[in-house]
C-alpha positions in Angstrom: 72.2 94.6 96.4 75.3 96.2 97.9 76.5 94.7 101.2 78.9 96.9 103.1 81.9 95.6 105.0 82.8 97.1 108.3 86.0 98.5 106.8 84.0 100.3 104.1 81.5 101.7 106.6 84.3 103.0 108.9 86.0 104.6 106.0 82.8 106.5 105.2 82.5 107.4 108.9 79.4 105.4 109.3 78.4 102.8 111.9 75.9 100.0 111.3 72.9 99.1 113.6 74.0 95.5 113.5 76.9 93.4 112.3 75.7 90.4 110.4 78.0 87.5 111.3 77.8 85.2 108.2 79.7 82.2 109.6 81.6 79.5 107.7 78.5 77.6 106.4 76.9 80.9 105.3 80.0 81.9 103.4 81.2 78.7 101.8 78.4 76.2 101.7 76.4 76.6 98.5 73.1 75.7 100.2 73.7 77.9 103.2 74.7 80.8 100.9 71.1 81.0 99.9 70.1 81.5 103.6 72.7 84.3 103.8 71.3 86.0 100.7 67.7 85.6 102.0 68.5 87.2 105.3 70.5 90.0 103.8 67.6 90.7 101.4 65.2 91.0 104.4 67.6 93.4 106.2 67.9 95.4 103.1 64.2 95.6 102.4 63.2 96.7 105.9 66.0 99.3 106.0 68.2 97.9 108.7 71.7 99.4 108.4 74.0 96.4 108.6 77.5 95.4 107.6 79.6 92.2 107.4 83.2 91.7 108.3 84.0 90.1 104.9 87.5 88.8 104.7 88.2 89.8 108.2 85.7 87.3 109.6 87.2 84.0 110.7 85.5 80.8 112.1 84.3 81.4 115.6 86.2 78.3 116.7 83.1 76.3 117.7 84.0 73.1 115.8 87.6 73.2 117.1 86.5 73.5 120.7 83.8 70.8 120.3 86.3 68.5 118.8 88.7 69.1 121.7 91.2 71.5 120.3 91.0 74.2 123.0 94.3 75.9 121.9 93.0 76.4 118.3 89.6 77.6 119.6 91.3 80.3 121.8 93.6 81.4 119.0 90.6 81.9 116.6 88.5 83.6 119.3 91.2 86.1 120.2 91.7 87.0 116.6 87.9 87.6 116.1 87.6 89.5 119.4 90.5 91.9 118.5 88.7 92.7 115.2 85.3 93.1 116.7 86.6 95.3 119.6 88.7 97.3 117.2 85.5 98.2 115.3 83.6 98.8 118.6 80.9 96.3 117.7 78.0 96.2 120.1 75.3 94.2 118.3 75.7 91.0 116.3 73.1 89.0 114.4 73.8 85.6 113.0 72.0 82.9 111.0 73.9 80.0 112.7 73.1 78.8 116.2 76.7 77.5 116.6 78.2 81.0 115.9 75.4 82.5 118.1 76.1 80.2 121.1 79.9 80.7 120.9 79.8 84.5 120.4 77.2 85.0 123.1 78.3 82.5 125.8 81.9 81.7 125.2 83.5 84.9 124.0 82.8 87.1 127.1 85.4 85.1 129.2 88.0 85.9 126.6 87.2 89.6 126.5 84.5 89.8 123.8 81.1 90.9 125.2 78.4 91.7 122.6 74.7 91.8 122.3 74.3 88.6 120.1 70.9 87.8 118.5 69.9 84.8 116.5 68.2 85.6 113.2 64.9 84.0 114.3 64.6 86.3 117.3 65.6 89.3 115.1 63.0 88.4 112.5 60.3 88.0 115.2 61.2 91.5 116.5 61.0 93.0 113.0 57.5 91.3 112.5 56.3 92.6 115.9 57.5 96.1 115.1 55.5 95.9 111.8 58.7 96.4 109.7 58.3 93.1 107.9 55.1 93.1 105.9 53.9 89.8 104.7 51.8 89.2 101.6 48.1 88.3 102.1 47.6 84.6 101.5 51.3 84.0 100.9 53.2 80.9 99.6 52.9 79.1 102.9 49.3 79.8 103.9 47.6 76.6 105.1 50.7 74.5 104.3 51.8 71.9 106.9 55.1 72.9 108.4 57.2 71.0 110.9 59.9 72.9 112.8 63.2 71.2 113.8 64.7 72.6 117.0 68.4 73.2 116.7 70.3 72.0 119.8 72.3 75.3 120.2 69.2 77.4 119.9 66.8 75.3 121.9 68.4 73.4 124.7 71.6 75.5 125.0 69.9 78.9 124.8 66.2 78.2 125.5 65.0 79.8 122.3 61.8 77.9 121.3 59.1 80.5 120.8 60.8 83.0 118.4 61.1 80.6 115.4 57.6 79.3 116.0 56.1 82.8 116.2 57.8 83.7 112.9 56.3 80.6 111.3 52.9 81.4 112.7 53.1 84.8 110.9 53.3 82.9 107.6 49.8 81.4 108.4 51.0 77.9 107.9 49.8 74.9 110.0 52.6 74.1 112.5 52.8 70.4 113.3 55.2 69.3 116.0 57.4 66.2 115.8 57.0 63.7 118.6 60.4 64.9 120.0 60.4 68.7 120.0 61.4 71.7 122.1 63.6 70.7 125.1 63.0 67.1 124.2 64.1 67.6 120.6 66.5 65.2 118.8 69.8 66.5 117.4 70.1 66.5 113.6 73.5 64.6 114.0 75.8 67.5 113.1 76.4 69.3 116.4 79.6 69.0 118.5 81.8 68.9 115.3 80.1 65.6 114.2 79.5 67.3 110.9 83.1 66.9 110.0 83.9 63.3 110.9 82.9 59.9 109.8 80.0 58.0 111.4 80.6 55.9 114.5 79.4 52.3 114.4 75.6 52.0 114.8 72.6 50.8 112.9 71.0 54.1 111.9 72.3 57.6 111.2 70.9 60.3 113.5 69.8 62.5 110.6 67.8 59.7 109.0 66.1 59.0 112.4 65.3 62.7 112.7 64.1 63.1 109.1 61.8 60.1 109.6 60.2 61.9 112.6 59.7 65.0 110.4 58.2 63.0 107.5 55.9 61.2 109.9 54.1 64.5 110.7 53.0 64.6 107.0 54.4 68.2 106.7 55.3 69.3 103.2 57.9 71.8 104.6 60.6 71.1 107.2 61.6 74.4 108.7 65.1 74.8 110.2 67.0 77.7 111.7 70.5 76.4 111.4 72.7 75.6 108.3 74.0 72.4 109.8 70.4 71.2 110.6 69.4 72.2 107.1 72.1 70.0 105.5 71.4 67.0 107.7 67.6 67.2 107.3 68.0 67.6 103.5 70.2 64.5 103.4 67.7 62.6 105.4 64.8 63.6 103.1 66.9 62.6 100.1 67.7 59.3 101.6 64.0 58.6 101.9 63.5 59.8 98.3 61.0 62.5 99.4 62.8 65.5 98.0 60.2 65.9 95.4 57.3 66.4 97.9 59.1 67.8 101.0 61.1 70.9 101.1 63.7 71.8 103.8 63.9 75.5 104.2 65.4 78.0 106.6 63.0 80.4 108.3 64.7 83.4 106.7 64.2 82.0 103.2 60.5 81.5 103.9 60.1 85.1 105.2 62.1 86.6 102.3 59.8 84.8 99.8 56.6 85.9 101.6 57.5 89.6 102.0 55.6 92.3 100.2 
């Protein structure tokens, strides 16, 4: 599969329907790269004309701002905004709620206003439009699935329905954790916590959250964020359940179930 960069598209005088913002995790983290590939495969299959920035994409600055380095955040944001505005980008889709939140809600005050969509919402639109065709009796039919709400998708941006509707299309049995939706529990990685050592306490947040997911008896924990995916996977491994419980991104599940 050939993925065009914005530079290549512009050179050929073409413009994409959407810019796929890959994000740091999706670019460099081995596990998250699989999510990137799955989502790119879906876009390719349904014929969405998309491009990535490639080497021109820098971190959105989310971890820097959350960790308190406002200067670094603004420096990174201005650099990205110049590139995005230079290409005349209007619509961005991303698989990371952190990138989504920053691009959508924090870039406009710095001069970068775009129509930013999270991949779960985009997948739901494609399913509703009949562009994504799913196999009859697919891999996940009748399987127990528990969905973990990402903080930056749920509480920060009020997106609760789209990921669940996408999972419903897979004909699985959705089982909610006791803390879900606006009452969901953070996976423990948000607010730049992913990159620092634990603070004193008697239980790690990701293990607390993984326990809640395992309590549902689901064989699949669905996530829609690369950070959540890492934390939930670590929690499941800590409880030695990786043989029976899979942690998957919604895009991976759809890519596997497409005709």
